[in-house]
N, C-alpha and C positions, 0 to 999 in steps of 0.2 A: 529572566523574570517568569515566575510561576503565577498564572492567573486561573482561578476556578470559575466555571460557568454553572449556574443552576436555574431551573425553572420550578417555581413553587406555587402551591395552591391549585385551584381549579384549572383545567386545561382550556384552551381557546385557540382559535385560528391565529396563525402568525407567529407562534412560538419558535418554530424552526427558522422562519424568515429573519427574526431578530437575532437568533443565535448565529446565523450566517453573517449578518451585518457586523456583529461584534468581532467574530473570528476573522473575517476578511480584512477588517480595519486593523486589528492588532497584528495579524500576520504580515501586513504590508508595511508596518512602521516600527516593529520591535524585532530586531535581528536574533536576539537570544531568547525568544518566547518559548515557554512551555505551557500549553493550554490543556486544562483538565476539565472534563465534563463530570459534574457531581450528580450521582444517580438519585432520581426520585426526590429532588428538591432538598429541603433541610434534613430529611431523613438520612440522605447520603452523607451530609456533613456531620450529622450526629454520630453515625455509625462508621464513618471513615470509608465510604464506598465511592470511588471515582475511577475514571480511566483517562489516560493520556489520549489526546485527539490530534489528528493531522488534518491537513487541508481537504483531503479526499472525503472526509466525513461530512463536510459542509457543502459539498457539491450536489446540485440537483434537489435541494430541499426548500428553495424559495417559496414554492407554491404548495408544499406538502403540509397537510394538517397535523395536529397533535404535536408531540415533542419527542425528539430522538433521545432525550435524556430521561424521560419519564418525569412524573411529578407526584406530589402527595400533599395532603393538608396536615400541617403541624400547628395546632392552635396556639396563639400567642400566650394565652393564659397559662399554658402548661410549660412554658419555656424556663421558668425559674422555680418550678415545683420540685422539691427534693425527692429523689427516688430511694430505693432500699440501700443504695451504695453511698447515700448522703451527698449525691451530686445532682446536677440538673442538666437539661438539654443545652442550655446556654453554655455551661462550663465545658460540656463535651464538644460542642462545635468550636469553641475557642481553642480548646486543647488540640483538636485535629488540625485546625487552621495553622497553629504554630508548629506542631509536630511535622507537618508536611512542608512547611516553609513557604506557604502561599504569600505572595506579595500583594494580592488583592483578589476580590471577588466581584463578579458581575451577577447581580441577583435580579431575576425577572419575576414579577408577581404583582398581586393586588394589595388591598389594604392591610390584611394580616401579615402578609409577607414584608411589607414596608415597616411595620412596627418592629418586627423581629430584626430586620436589616439595620434599623436605627439602633437597636439594642446592641447588636454586634459592633456597629461603628463606635458607639459610646464606650465599648470595652476593648478598643484597640485594633479591631479588624479594619482593613482598608476596603471600603465598599462603594460601588457605584450601582445604582438600581435603575430598572426600566419598568414603567407602569403598564401592566397588562390586566385587562379584565373586560369581559363582554358588558359588564354593568356600567362602565364609564364613570365610576364613582371615586376614583383616586383623586384626592385633593391636589391642586397645584398644576394640573395639566388640562388643557382644553379637551384633549381626547386621549383615550387609552387604546392601544391596539387590541383587536378582537371585537371591539364595539361595532364597527361598520359591518363586519362580516355577520355578526349576530342580528343586526337590524335588517340586513338583506334577507336572511333566512326567515325572520319573523314576518317581514313584509310579504314574502312569498306565500306564507301560510294564510295571511289575511286575504291576499289576492285570490288564492285558490278557493277559499271558503265563500267568497262573494257569489260565484256562479251557482253553487249548490244552494246557498241561502236564498238567493233570488228565485231559483226554480221552484222551491218548495214553500216559500213564504215563511222561512224559519228565523228564529233569533239564535245567533251563535255567540257563545261566550268563549273567547280565545285567551287562555291563560299563558302569559309569557313570563320569561325569567326576570328576576329583580326582587330580592327579598326586602332590601332596605331602601332602594331608590328605583325610580320608574323611567329611567332614560330610554331603555329599549322599548318599553310599552308606549311611551309618549311618541318617540320618533317613528317607530314602525306603525303606530296607530294613525299618525298624520299621513305618512307616506302611503299607507294602504287604504286610506279612506274609511277608517273606523268611525262609527256614529257615536260611540261612547268610549272614553278612555279613563280607566281607573288606576291610580298609582298610590304607592305607599305613603307619599308625602301628604296626600289629601284624603282623609277619611270620607267616605261617600255615603250618600243617603239613598237607600233603595228606592224610595218614592220618586226621587229625581230621575233615577234610571228608568223607572216605569213611565214617567212623564215623557222622556225623550223617545221611548219606543212608541208610545201612544200617539205622539205628535207625528212621527213618521207614518204610522198607519193611517192617520187622518189625512195626511198629505198624499196618500195613494202609493206609499212605499211599503210593501208588505213584508219586508225583511229588515233586520238590524244586525250590525256587527259590533260586539263589545270586546274591546281589548282590555284585559285586566292583568295587572302585575301579580306575581305569586305572593307578594307581600302586602297587597292592598287589603284594607279593612273597612268595614262599615263604621259609622260613627259609634254604634253600640259596641262593636268588637274592639275599637280603639280604647275604650274605657276599661277593658278587662286587664288583669295582670298578665305578665308574660306567661306564667304557668297556666292560667286559664285559657289564653290564646293557643297555647301548645296542645290543649285538649279539645280544641274545636274539631267537630266532625267534618270530614272532606277538605279538599283544598279550596282556596278562595274562589276559583273559577267554578268549581262544582257546587260550592255552597250557594253562589249567586244564581247559577242555572236552576238549582232546586227551588229557590225562592220564586224566581220568575216563572217557572213552569206551573207553580201553584197559583199564580196571580194572573197569568195571561192565557188567552184561548189558543195562542200560537204554540207550535212545537218549539221547544227550546233545547239546544244541544251544547255541550261543553267540549272543547278541544284543548288538549295539553301537549304541545309539540316538544316540550322538555329539552333534552340534551341535543336534539337536532340543531338547536340554535347555536351551540358551541362546537359543533363538529364540522368536518369537511375542510375544504381549502379556503384560504384567506382571499378576500376581495383584492382588487388592484390597489384600492385606497389603503387597505391595511398593509399590503406588501410594501408600498411606498413608505408609510409611516414606520414600519418595522425596520426597514433598511436605513432610514434616517436616524431613528433612535439608536440602532446598533452602531452606526458610524460615530455618533456623538459620544456614546458610552466608551467606545474604543479610544477616542481622542482624549477623553477625560482620564482614562487609565494611563495612557502614554504620558500625559502631562502631570500625573500624580495628584489630580484634583478629586480626591475621594470624599466620601460623605455627602454625595450629591445624587439626586434623581434627575434623569433627563426628562424633559417635558416639552410639550408643544404649547407655545404661546403665540397666538395669531398664526403667522406662517413660519415662525422661527422655532428651531429646536434649541433649548437653553438648559443649563444646569440649575437645579433648585435645591437648596440645602435640605437634607433629610429631616432635620428638626422642624422645618416649616410645614411638612406634609404628613409625617408619620402620625397615625392615630386620628386623622381628620377625614371626614366623609364629604364628598361633593354631591350634595342633594339638589333636587330641583327646588329653587327658591320660590316663595309665594308670588313674587313679582316678576318671575321669569317671562321673557318675551315669548318663549315657546308656548307657555300656557295661555298667554293673552291671544296669540295668533291661532291656537287651537280653537278657542272660543269664537274668534272672529270667523272661523271656517264653519261654525255651526256645530262643533263637536261638544257634547256634554261631558263634563268632568264629574258628574254625580253630585253637584252642589247647586243650591238654589239660585246662585247668581249667574248661571250659564245663560 
């Protein structure tokens, strides 16, 4: 049995741990297994670049960050666009899949990766997927691996900023990752004790942010911590077209810091930890989730149950049909208990009802 493994999209902690989980499970239950690592995600499948892998390559990588296979971003919108040879990336992937005689693929990635995986599945490829992304926005699973590790890093940044903010009486705007959803910012903001949390799902009012800071100042607290997602927008910015938003000057955190510095007497600083959040070793929680995801993916391959994504539902790892999850985003809903509890803790979300 020939099985291909690939990691696609942005990197995150736990990719090697999940590869190890898949490989150990398959090697333990399929006697005639040939395992191939596809290089740099879908690019390797498009260009026919892979290598045969043995058990020694999966030894000692449980806690290792990054991915031993490499990864790349291959936008879903380009998959069926014809090139100069009158073919497209989807055709090239399917051709290489058949030419090499793959019996199945285990594809590890986020939202875009899952859309392409479903396309491959619809066109005859045997596919099992595993949801990874620090953003935790893959539909159909309670958690994606990489999220816990990213929240840990983001919380550390907030913790570290607290002491310098308090020492100098400053306002710090910490811009965390999350273009479309605010799970990292919301969870790290609560865990780190942020005073204001601003996420993409809720366009915010600058005046409400100022009120929250002024309230703290009047209460004798001379510093404030604002956690803002990289995709957060003011109410005015949310009304702009996508093209107009792309032309906005500075990043959301820096834009807000500039506005606040013009309105407050306090010193205002912006911090952008960036890719620090997706680098380094995975947490124990992510290693456990990766190992369980990998084991379930291997079991599905052995049983021939293709066309599924493995998912965490409650405490159980279960298969979910790709057609139910591909192309869907898991956003923070307006009635989310997380949001309600953040407000109960006195955290401002930049809205009048806080």
